[in-house]
PAKE-866136 format. One line per 3 residues: their letters; for each residue y, x, z of C-alpha. Coordinates in Angstrom, 1 decimal, m for minus. Layout:
N
a = Y,X,Z  ...
This chain:
74
mra = 0.1,m0.1,m0.5  2.4,2.8,0.5  2.1,4.1,m2.8
yll = 2.6,0.2,m4.3  6.0,0.3,m1.9  7.0,3.8,m3.1
sgp = 6.8,3.0,m6.9  6.4,m0.3,m7.5  8.9,m2.3,m9.3
glg = 12.0,m3.5,m7.3  11.3,m0.5,m5.1  11.6,2.3,m6.6
mad = 11.4,4.5,m2.9  11.3,8.2,m2.4  8.3,9.5,m1.0
dgi = 10.1,11.5,2.2  7.5,10.8,4.8  9.0,7.2,5.3
pgd = 7.6,6.4,9.0  5.7,3.0,9.0  8.3,1.3,11.4
hpl = 10.9,1.3,8.1  12.9,m1.3,7.9  12.0,m2.9,4.5
ldg = 14.3,m5.7,4.2  17.3,m3.1,5.1  18.5,m2.8,1.4
vld = 14.5,m1.0,0.4  13.0,m4.7,m1.0  15.1,m6.9,m2.9
slg = 13.8,m10.3,m3.4  11.9,m8.9,m7.1  10.3,m6.4,m4.3
iys = 9.3,m9.0,m1.8  7.7,m11.2,m4.7  6.4,m8.2,m6.6
lvt = 4.3,m6.6,m3.4  3.1,m10.6,m2.1  1.9,m10.9,m6.4
fle = 0.2,m7.3,m5.2  m1.4,m8.4,m1.8  m2.8,m11.6,m3.1
ngf = m4.5,m10.1,m6.1  m5.5,m6.9,m4.5  m6.8,m8.4,m1.0
ave = m7.9,m12.0,m2.1  m5.7,m13.6,m0.2  m3.3,m16.2,m0.4
vrd = 0.1,m15.6,1.0  2.0,m18.7,2.3  5.3,m19.3,2.1
del = 6.0,m20.0,5.8  4.4,m16.7,6.3  7.4,m14.8,4.5
lpe = 8.8,m13.9,7.7  10.5,m10.5,8.7  7.7,m10.2,11.6
nfg = 5.6,m10.0,8.4  7.1,m8.1,5.8  9.8,m5.8,7.7
sid = 7.7,m2.8,8.0  5.1,m0.8,6.5  3.5,m1.6,10.2
ait = 4.2,m5.4,9.7  2.4,m5.6,6.5  m1.0,m4.0,7.6
afm = m1.1,m5.9,10.4  m0.3,m9.3,8.5  m2.4,m8.5,6.3
aak = m5.4,m7.2,8.4  m5.1,m10.6,10.5  m5.5,m12.1,7.1
ca = m8.7,m10.4,5.8  m10.4,m10.8,9.3
């Protein structure tokens, strides 16, 4: 997932050792980036991300996304 965040459309982050708790919603992920990320997660993990799950506590950082996906896939 980190590799996707670093190179995905609407993202383009530099790989400078981004910590897992780095805030992604403060100028890193825009609306296109969130849409692309959700599509990537749904296709890659065969899950559905509902609209009511698109919350900062689920998508605010790499750590949050990892925890969210671990719960979805459990």
